[in-house]
NUTORLUM-565060 format. One record per residue: y, z, x of N, C-alpha, C in turn; residue in three letters. Coordinates in Angstrom, 2 decimals, m for minus. Layout:
<site <Y, Z, X>, <Y, Z, X>, <Y, Z, X>, "ALA">
...
END
This chain:
<site <m25.02, 62.90, m7.50>, <m25.22, 61.47, m7.38>, <m24.66, 60.73, m8.58>, "MET">
<site <m24.83, 61.29, m9.77>, <m24.34, 60.63, m10.96>, <m22.81, 60.62, m10.99>, "SER">
<site <m22.18, 61.64, m10.35>, <m20.72, 61.64, m10.27>, <m20.23, 60.49, m9.39>, "GLU">
<site <m20.94, 60.21, m8.31>, <m20.58, 59.13, m7.40>, <m20.73, 57.77, m8.09>, "LEU">
<site <m21.81, 57.59, m8.85>, <m22.03, 56.36, m9.59>, <m20.94, 56.20, m10.66>, "VAL">
<site <m20.60, 57.29, m11.30>, <m19.57, 57.25, m12.33>, <m18.20, 56.90, m11.73>, "SER">
<site <m17.88, 57.45, m10.58>, <m16.60, 57.16, m9.90>, <m16.54, 55.69, m9.47>, "ALA">
<site <m17.65, 55.19, m8.94>, <m17.71, 53.78, m8.53>, <m17.55, 52.85, m9.75>, "ASN">
<site <m18.15, 53.25, m10.85>, <m18.07, 52.44, m12.06>, <m16.62, 52.40, m12.56>, "ARG">
<site <m15.92, 53.52, m12.56>, <m14.52, 53.58, m12.99>, <m13.67, 52.72, m12.06>, "VAL">
<site <m13.91, 52.85, m10.77>, <m13.16, 52.06, m9.79>, <m13.38, 50.56, m10.02>, "ARG">
<site <m14.61, 50.14, m10.22>, <m14.90, 48.73, m10.46>, <m14.27, 48.23, m11.76>, "ASN">
<site <m14.26, 49.06, m12.78>, <m13.63, 48.67, m14.05>, <m12.12, 48.50, m13.84>, "ILE">
<site <m11.50, 49.41, m13.10>, <m10.06, 49.30, m12.83>, <m9.75, 48.04, m12.01>, "LEU">
<site <m10.56, 47.73, m11.03>, <m10.36, 46.52, m10.22>, <m10.50, 45.28, m11.09>, "ILE">
<site <m11.52, 45.26, m11.95>, <m11.72, 44.11, m12.84>, <m10.55, 43.97, m13.80>, "ALA">
<site <m10.06, 45.09, m14.35>, <m8.93, 45.06, m15.27>, <m7.67, 44.55, m14.55>, "PHE">
<site <m7.43, 45.00, m13.33>, <m6.27, 44.55, m12.55>, <m6.37, 43.06, m12.25>, "ALA">
<site <m7.56, 42.59, m11.91>, <m7.75, 41.17, m11.60>, <m7.49, 40.31, m12.84>, "ALA">
<site <m7.99, 40.74, m13.98>, <m7.78, 40.00, m15.22>, <m6.30, 39.99, m15.58>, "ILE">
<site <m5.64, 41.13, m15.45>, <m4.21, 41.22, m15.77>, <m3.39, 40.30, m14.86>, "THR">
<site <m3.68, 40.33, m13.56>, <m2.96, 39.46, m12.63>, <m3.22, 37.99, m12.91>, "LEU">
<site <m4.45, 37.65, m13.23>, <m4.77, 36.25, m13.55>, <m4.00, 35.77, m14.78>, "SER">
<site <m3.92, 36.61, m15.79>, <m3.18, 36.24, m17.00>, <m1.69, 36.10, m16.68>, "ILE">
<site <m1.16, 37.03, m15.89>, <0.26, 36.96, m15.53>, <0.57, 35.70, m14.74>, "ALA">
<site <m0.29, 35.36, m13.80>, <m0.08, 34.14, m13.01>, <m0.18, 32.90, m13.90>, "ILE">
<site <m1.15, 32.88, m14.78>, <m1.31, 31.74, m15.68>, <m0.06, 31.54, m16.53>, "PHE">
<site <0.42, 32.59, m17.17>, <1.60, 32.46, m18.01>, <2.86, 32.23, m17.19>, "PHE">
<site <2.89, 32.74, m15.98>, <4.02, 32.49, m15.10>, <4.16, 31.01, m14.79>, "GLY">
<site <3.04, 30.34, m14.55>, <3.09, 28.90, m14.29>, <3.41, 28.11, m15.56>, "PHE">
<site <3.00, 28.62, m16.70>, <3.26, 27.92, m17.96>, <4.73, 27.98, m18.35>, "GLN">
<site <5.39, 29.08, m18.03>, <6.79, 29.24, m18.42>, <7.76, 28.86, m17.32>, "THR">
<site <7.24, 28.42, m16.20>, <8.11, 28.02, m15.10>, <8.98, 26.84, m15.53>, "GLN">
<site <10.26, 26.90, m15.18>, <11.14, 25.80, m15.56>, <10.70, 24.54, m14.84>, "THR">
<site <10.78, 23.45, m15.53>, <10.36, 22.18, m14.95>, <11.22, 21.81, m13.76>, "GLY">
<site <10.60, 21.62, m12.64>, <11.36, 21.22, m11.46>, <11.76, 19.76, m11.61>, "SER">
<site <12.80, 19.41, m10.92>, <13.32, 18.05, m11.00>, <12.46, 17.16, m10.11>, "VAL">
<site <11.78, 16.23, m10.71>, <10.88, 15.34, m9.99>, <11.66, 14.17, m9.40>, "SER">
<site <11.38, 13.85, m8.15>, <11.99, 12.68, m7.53>, <11.59, 11.42, m8.27>, "LEU">
<site <10.34, 11.36, m8.67>, <9.85, 10.17, m9.37>, <10.55, 10.00, m10.71>, "GLU">
<site <10.76, 11.11, m11.43>, <11.47, 11.03, m12.71>, <12.92, 10.60, m12.51>, "ALA">
<site <13.54, 11.10, m11.45>, <14.92, 10.70, m11.16>, <14.97, 9.22, m10.80>, "GLN">
<site <13.99, 8.76, m10.04>, <13.97, 7.34, m9.65>, <13.79, 6.45, m10.88>, "ALA">
<site <12.98, 6.89, m11.83>, <12.77, 6.11, m13.05>, <14.06, 6.01, m13.86>, "GLN">
<site <14.86, 7.08, m13.84>, <16.10, 7.11, m14.61>, <17.29, 6.52, m13.85>, "ALA">
<site <17.10, 6.19, m12.58>, <18.19, 5.69, m11.75>, <18.58, 4.27, m12.16>, "ALA">
<site <19.80, 3.91, m11.78>, <20.30, 2.56, m12.03>, <19.61, 1.58, m11.08>, "THR">
<site <19.11, 0.47, m11.56>, <18.53, m0.53, m10.65>, <19.60, m1.05, m9.68>, "PRO">
<site <19.21, m1.27, m8.44>, <20.18, m1.67, m7.43>, <20.88, m2.98, m7.77>, "ILE">
<site <20.15, m3.91, m8.40>, <20.75, m5.19, m8.77>, <21.90, m4.99, m9.76>, "GLU">
<site <21.74, m4.06, m10.68>, <22.77, m3.75, m11.66>, <23.93, m3.02, m10.98>, "VAL">
<site <23.58, m2.03, m10.15>, <24.61, m1.20, m9.51>, <25.54, m2.02, m8.62>, "ALA">
<site <25.02, m3.00, m7.93>, <25.86, m3.78, m7.01>, <26.78, m4.76, m7.73>, "LEU">
<site <26.57, m4.95, m9.02>, <27.34, m5.95, m9.75>, <28.09, m5.43, m10.98>, "ASN">
<site <28.05, m4.13, m11.24>, <28.69, m3.66, m12.47>, <30.09, m3.09, m12.28>, "ASN">
<site <30.64, m3.17, m11.07>, <32.02, m2.76, m10.86>, <32.24, m1.27, m10.70>, "GLY">
<site <31.16, m0.48, m10.59>, <31.28, 0.96, m10.37>, <30.83, 1.27, m8.95>, "LYS">
<site <31.41, 2.30, m8.33>, <30.88, 2.71, m7.02>, <29.46, 3.23, m7.17>, "PRO">
<site <28.73, 3.21, m6.07>, <27.31, 3.54, m6.11>, <26.93, 4.48, m4.98>, "THR">
<site <26.07, 5.42, m5.31>, <25.42, 6.25, m4.30>, <23.96, 5.83, m4.29>, "LEU">
<site <23.51, 5.27, m3.17>, <22.12, 4.86, m3.04>, <21.40, 5.88, m2.16>, "THR">
<site <20.30, 6.40, m2.68>, <19.51, 7.37, m1.93>, <18.18, 6.73, m1.53>, "GLU">
<site <17.90, 6.74, m0.24>, <16.59, 6.34, 0.26>, <15.79, 7.63, 0.44>, "PHE">
<site <14.63, 7.69, m0.18>, <13.85, 8.93, m0.22>, <12.37, 8.62, m0.11>, "TYR">
<site <11.58, 9.68, m0.04>, <10.11, 9.59, m0.16>, <9.64, 10.83, m0.91>, "ALA">
<site <8.60, 10.69, m1.67>, <8.08, 11.82, m2.45>, <7.60, 12.96, m1.57>, "ASN">
<site <7.14, 12.67, m0.36>, <6.63, 13.70, 0.54>, <7.72, 14.39, 1.35>, "TRP">
<site <8.94, 13.91, 1.27>, <10.06, 14.42, 2.06>, <10.54, 15.76, 1.50>, "CYS">
<site <10.39, 16.83, 2.28>, <10.78, 18.16, 1.80>, <12.29, 18.28, 1.61>, "THR">
<site <13.08, 17.63, 2.44>, <14.54, 17.66, 2.27>, <14.94, 16.92, 0.99>, "SER">
<site <14.26, 15.81, 0.72>, <14.53, 15.06, m0.52>, <14.20, 15.93, m1.73>, "CYS">
<site <13.07, 16.63, m1.67>, <12.66, 17.50, m2.77>, <13.63, 18.66, m2.93>, "GLN">
<site <14.10, 19.20, m1.80>, <15.03, 20.33, m1.87>, <16.36, 19.93, m2.48>, "ALA">
<site <16.80, 18.70, m2.23>, <18.08, 18.24, m2.76>, <17.99, 17.75, m4.21>, "MET">
<site <16.80, 17.51, m4.71>, <16.62, 16.92, m6.04>, <17.34, 17.68, m7.16>, "ALA">
<site <17.24, 19.01, m7.25>, <17.94, 19.69, m8.35>, <19.46, 19.54, m8.28>, "PRO">
<site <20.02, 19.66, m7.08>, <21.48, 19.53, m6.94>, <21.92, 18.10, m7.24>, "GLU">
<site <21.15, 17.12, m6.79>, <21.51, 15.73, m7.08>, <21.41, 15.44, m8.57>, "LEU">
<site <20.45, 16.06, m9.24>, <20.34, 15.88, m10.69>, <21.60, 16.41, m11.38>, "ALA">
<site <22.12, 17.52, m10.91>, <23.36, 18.07, m11.48>, <24.54, 17.15, m11.19>, "GLN">
<site <24.61, 16.62, m9.96>, <25.69, 15.70, m9.62>, <25.60, 14.42, m10.45>, "LEU">
<site <24.40, 13.96, m10.70>, <24.22, 12.75, m11.52>, <24.74, 12.98, m12.93>, "LYS">
<site <24.46, 14.16, m13.48>, <24.97, 14.46, m14.82>, <26.50, 14.50, m14.82>, "GLN">
<site <27.08, 15.06, m13.77>, <28.53, 15.20, m13.72>, <29.24, 13.85, m13.51>, "LYS">
<site <28.65, 12.98, m12.68>, <29.32, 11.74, m12.28>, <28.73, 10.47, m12.89>, "TYR">
<site <27.79, 10.59, m13.81>, <27.09, 9.41, m14.30>, <27.99, 8.38, m14.97>, "GLU">
<site <29.11, 8.78, m15.49>, <30.00, 7.82, m16.15>, <30.81, 7.00, m15.15>, "LYS">
<site <31.01, 7.53, m13.94>, <31.87, 6.84, m12.98>, <31.15, 6.36, m11.72>, "SER">
<site <29.91, 6.76, m11.49>, <29.17, 6.38, m10.29>, <27.74, 5.98, m10.67>, "VAL">
<site <27.27, 4.88, m10.07>, <25.85, 4.51, m10.20>, <25.05, 5.36, m9.23>, "ASN">
<site <23.88, 5.78, m9.65>, <22.96, 6.49, m8.77>, <21.70, 5.65, m8.65>, "PHE">
<site <21.44, 5.18, m7.44>, <20.29, 4.33, m7.16>, <19.35, 5.11, m6.25>, "VAL">
<site <18.05, 5.03, m6.53>, <17.06, 5.69, m5.69>, <16.01, 4.67, m5.26>, "MET">
<site <15.82, 4.56, m3.95>, <14.86, 3.61, m3.40>, <13.86, 4.37, m2.54>, "LEU">
<site <12.58, 4.25, m2.90>, <11.51, 4.94, m2.18>, <11.15, 4.14, m0.93>, "ASN">
<site <11.30, 4.74, 0.24>, <11.04, 4.02, 1.49>, <9.56, 3.68, 1.67>, "VAL">
<site <8.69, 4.32, 0.92>, <7.26, 4.01, 1.00>, <6.90, 2.76, 0.22>, "ASP">
<site <7.82, 2.23, m0.55>, <7.59, 1.02, m1.33>, <8.12, m0.17, m0.53>, "ASN">
<site <7.23, m1.04, m0.10>, <7.64, m2.18, 0.74>, <8.58, m3.13, 0.01>, "SER">
<site <8.69, m3.00, m1.29>, <9.63, m3.81, m2.08>, <11.06, m3.61, m1.57>, "LYS">
<site <11.36, m2.41, m1.05>, <12.72, m2.09, m0.62>, <12.96, m2.34, 0.86>, "TRP">
<site <12.05, m3.00, 1.53>, <12.22, m3.28, 2.96>, <13.51, m4.04, 3.27>, "LEU">
<site <13.89, m5.05, 2.50>, <15.17, m5.71, 2.80>, <16.37, m4.75, 2.77>, "PRO">
<site <16.39, m3.84, 1.79>, <17.47, m2.87, 1.71>, <17.38, m1.86, 2.85>, "GLU">
<site <16.18, m1.45, 3.20>, <16.00, m0.52, 4.31>, <16.54, m1.12, 5.59>, "ILE">
<site <16.27, m2.39, 5.80>, <16.79, m3.07, 7.01>, <18.29, m3.30, 6.90>, "LEU">
<site <18.74, m3.71, 5.75>, <20.16, m4.01, 5.56>, <21.04, m2.79, 5.83>, "ARG">
<site <20.62, m1.62, 5.33>, <21.41, m0.41, 5.48>, <20.97, 0.43, 6.68>, "TYR">
<site <20.06, m0.12, 7.48>, <19.59, 0.52, 8.72>, <19.10, 1.95, 8.49>, "ARG">
<site <18.21, 2.08, 7.55>, <17.65, 3.39, 7.22>, <16.66, 3.76, 8.31>, "VAL">
<site <16.94, 4.85, 8.99>, <16.04, 5.30, 10.05>, <15.63, 6.76, 9.89>, "ASP">
<site <15.93, 7.33, 8.76>, <15.54, 8.69, 8.44>, <15.82, 8.93, 6.97>, "GLY">
<site <15.22, 9.98, 6.42>, <15.45, 10.29, 5.01>, <15.70, 11.78, 4.86>, "ILE">
<site <16.43, 12.18, 3.85>, <17.13, 11.33, 2.91>, <18.31, 10.63, 3.57>, "PRO">
<site <18.49, 9.39, 3.20>, <19.57, 8.55, 3.74>, <20.40, 8.11, 2.54>, "HIS">
<site <21.69, 8.41, 2.56>, <22.58, 8.08, 1.46>, <23.56, 7.01, 1.90>, "PHE">
<site <23.69, 5.97, 1.09>, <24.65, 4.90, 1.35>, <25.66, 4.92, 0.21>, "VAL">
<site <26.93, 5.05, 0.58>, <28.03, 5.03, m0.39>, <28.57, 3.61, m0.45>, "PHE">
<site <28.54, 3.04, m1.64>, <28.92, 1.64, m1.84>, <30.12, 1.62, m2.79>, "ILE">
<site <31.16, 0.89, m2.40>, <32.36, 0.84, m3.25>, <32.12, m0.03, m4.48>, "ASP">
<site <33.14, m0.13, m5.32>, <32.98, m0.85, m6.59>, <32.87, m2.37, m6.43>, "ASP">
<site <33.06, m2.87, m5.21>, <32.87, m4.31, m4.97>, <31.48, m4.61, m4.40>, "THR">
<site <30.68, m3.57, m4.19>, <29.33, m3.76, m3.66>, <29.25, m3.68, m2.15>, "GLY">
<site <30.33, m3.23, m1.50>, <30.38, m3.14, m0.04>, <30.03, m1.72, 0.40>, "GLU">
<site <29.07, m1.60, 1.32>, <28.72, m0.29, 1.86>, <29.87, 0.20, 2.74>, "ALA">
<site <30.38, 1.39, 2.43>, <31.53, 1.90, 3.17>, <31.23, 3.13, 4.02>, "ILE">
<site <30.14, 3.83, 3.71>, <29.81, 5.03, 4.48>, <28.36, 5.41, 4.20>, "ALA">
<site <27.85, 6.30, 5.06>, <26.49, 6.77, 4.87>, <26.34, 8.16, 5.45>, "GLN">
<site <25.34, 8.87, 4.97>, <24.98, 10.17, 5.52>, <23.47, 10.21, 5.66>, "THR">
<site <23.03, 11.06, 6.54>, <21.60, 11.18, 6.81>, <21.22, 12.65, 6.79>, "LEU">
<site <20.15, 12.98, 6.10>, <19.65, 14.34, 6.08>, <20.12, 15.11, 4.87>, "GLY">
<site <19.64, 16.34, 4.80>, <19.95, 17.20, 3.67>, <21.44, 17.55, 3.69>, "GLU">
<site <22.09, 17.38, 2.55>, <23.53, 17.62, 2.42>, <23.78, 18.71, 1.38>, "GLN">
<site <24.71, 19.62, 1.65>, <25.05, 20.62, 0.63>, <25.70, 19.94, m0.58>, "PRO">
<site <25.53, 20.51, m1.75>, <26.12, 19.91, m2.96>, <27.63, 19.74, m2.85>, "PRO">
<site <28.32, 20.68, m2.22>, <29.78, 20.58, m2.10>, <30.19, 19.38, m1.25>, "SER">
<site <29.40, 19.07, m0.23>, <29.69, 17.91, 0.61>, <29.46, 16.62, m0.18>, "VAL">
<site <28.36, 16.56, m0.90>, <28.08, 15.37, m1.71>, <29.16, 15.19, m2.78>, "MET">
<site <29.60, 16.28, m3.38>, <30.62, 16.20, m4.42>, <31.95, 15.72, m3.83>, "GLU">
<site <32.32, 16.22, m2.67>, <33.57, 15.77, m2.03>, <33.50, 14.29, m1.68>, "ALA">
<site <32.34, 13.84, m1.20>, <32.17, 12.41, m0.90>, <32.25, 11.56, m2.17>, "ASN">
<site <31.64, 12.02, m3.24>, <31.68, 11.26, m4.50>, <33.10, 11.20, m5.06>, "LEU">
<site <33.83, 12.32, m4.97>, <35.22, 12.32, m5.44>, <36.05, 11.31, m4.65>, "ASP">
<site <35.86, 11.28, m3.34>, <36.59, 10.33, m2.49>, <36.16, 8.89, m2.80>, "ALA">
<site <34.89, 8.68, m3.04>, <34.38, 7.34, m3.37>, <35.04, 6.82, m4.65>, "LEU">
<site <35.13, 7.66, m5.65>, <35.74, 7.28, m6.92>, <37.23, 7.00, m6.74>, "ILE">
<site <37.90, 7.80, m5.90>, <39.35, 7.67, m5.69>, <39.71, 6.61, m4.66>, "ALA">
<site <38.72, 5.88, m4.15>, <38.96, 4.84, m3.13>, <39.60, 5.42, m1.88>, "HIS">
<site <39.15, 6.60, m1.49>, <39.65, 7.25, m0.28>, <38.55, 7.29, 0.77>, "GLN">
<site <38.92, 7.64, 1.98>, <37.94, 7.78, 3.06>, <37.07, 9.00, 2.74>, "ILE">
<site <35.77, 8.82, 2.85>, <34.86, 9.90, 2.55>, <34.95, 10.97, 3.65>, "LEU">
<site <35.18, 12.21, 3.27>, <35.42, 13.25, 4.28>, <34.19, 13.66, 5.08>, "PRO">
<site <33.00, 13.51, 4.51>, <31.79, 13.98, 5.18>, <30.75, 12.88, 5.32>, "TYR">
<site <31.16, 11.75, 5.81>, <30.21, 10.65, 5.95>, <30.59, 9.82, 7.16>, "ALA">
<site <29.60, 9.14, 7.69>, <29.83, 8.20, 8.77>, <30.31, 6.92, 8.13>, "TYR">
<site <31.56, 6.57, 8.40>, <32.14, 5.38, 7.77>, <31.69, 4.11, 8.47>, "SER">
<site <31.55, 3.09, 7.68>, <31.23, 1.78, 8.20>, <32.30, 0.82, 7.72>, "THR">
<site <32.35, m0.32, 8.30>, <33.33, m1.29, 7.86>, <33.56, m2.33, 8.91>, "GLY">
<site <34.70, m2.98, 8.83>, <34.99, m4.06, 9.76>, <35.35, m3.50, 11.12>, "GLN">
<site <34.96, m4.21, 12.13>, <35.33, m3.86, 13.49>, <35.95, m5.08, 14.13>, "THR">
<site <36.77, m4.82, 15.14>, <37.38, m5.95, 15.84>, <36.58, m6.25, 17.08>, "SER">
<site <36.63, m7.49, 17.48>, <35.96, m7.89, 18.71>, <36.79, m7.43, 19.89>, "ASP">
<site <36.11, m6.92, 20.88>, <36.80, m6.50, 22.09>, <36.11, m7.19, 23.26>, "PHE">
<site <36.81, m8.07, 23.86>, <36.28, m8.78, 25.02>, <37.08, m8.36, 26.24>, "ASN">
<site <36.42, m7.76, 27.15>, <37.08, m7.36, 28.38>, <36.66, m8.32, 29.49>, "THR">
<site <37.59, m8.76, 30.27>, <37.21, m9.66, 31.36>, <36.42, m8.89, 32.41>, "PRO">
<site <35.32, m9.46, 32.80>, <34.48, m8.84, 33.82>, <34.50, m9.73, 35.04>, "VAL">
<site <34.86, m9.15, 36.14>, <34.83, m9.89, 37.40>, <33.42, m9.86, 37.94>, "ASN">
<site <32.77, m10.97, 37.91>, <31.42, m11.03, 38.43>, <31.47, m11.51, 39.87>, "THR">
<site <31.06, m10.66, 40.77>, <31.11, m11.02, 42.18>, <30.03, m12.03, 42.53>, "PRO">
<site <30.34, m12.83, 43.45>, <29.31, m13.73, 43.94>, <28.48, m12.98, 44.96>, "SER">
<site <27.30, m13.36, 45.09>, <26.43, m12.70, 46.07>, <25.40, m11.86, 45.36>, "GLY">
<site <24.93, m10.86, 46.03>, <23.84, m10.01, 45.55>, <24.34, m9.04, 44.48>, "ASP">
<site <23.81, m9.14, 43.24>, <24.27, m8.26, 42.18>, <23.85, m6.81, 42.40>, "PRO">
<site <22.96, m6.57, 43.35>, <22.51, m5.20, 43.59>, <23.46, m4.43, 44.49>, "ARG">
<site <24.46, m5.10, 45.03>, <25.41, m4.39, 45.88>, <26.42, m3.71, 44.96>, "SER">
<site <26.28, m2.42, 44.80>, <27.00, m1.67, 43.79>, <28.51, m1.65, 43.97>, "HIS">
<site <28.99, m1.80, 45.10>, <30.43, m1.75, 45.30>, <31.05, m3.12, 45.38>, "GLY">
<site <30.31, m4.14, 44.99>, <30.80, m5.52, 45.17>, <31.99, m5.82, 44.25>, "ALA">
<site <32.14, m5.11, 43.12>, <33.24, m5.40, 42.21>, <34.53, m4.72, 42.61>, "GLN">
<site <34.45, m3.76, 43.48>, <35.64, m3.02, 43.90>, <36.36, m3.87, 44.94>, "VAL">
<site <37.63, m4.10, 44.66>, <38.47, m4.89, 45.58>, <39.27, m3.92, 46.45>, "GLN">
<site <39.31, m4.16, 47.70>, <40.10, m3.30, 48.60>, <41.51, m3.76, 48.65>, "SER">
END
């Protein structure tokens, strides 16, 4: 019986030692973890939109939310792109949860996040992308933005021409589906 008690005691001591060791490892693991790139910190360091639209540099405006997992996933890569392009491109970040940015949300027709609006050096929105983008795609778009070229991976916006087609409206019942066909 004393052998059984002794074996249980050794087992319990080993379990307690393993638990303490794992707890210490986890604690120090979290302490030495590299600081992740915070969306809020990036937003604080971003160029204000009023400045960006008037300083003569092209601008990348990001509409984001702190709870957006795609926004969080892109944050480290965007931080690297900001360091690389900060001298030639403004980086603006607007949180869609802040009602202060509602006019911009409506103006740029933001209907999902992350939503990126590429603005030329005159303050005109020329293209946009929606959703998580690979760093290589963002870099190619930024290079084209700086070079005043068409962005290769973005939905372009710009001027459109009016197209008015003459429509023959038949007299009579509009529900008669073949009324516009002339024999």
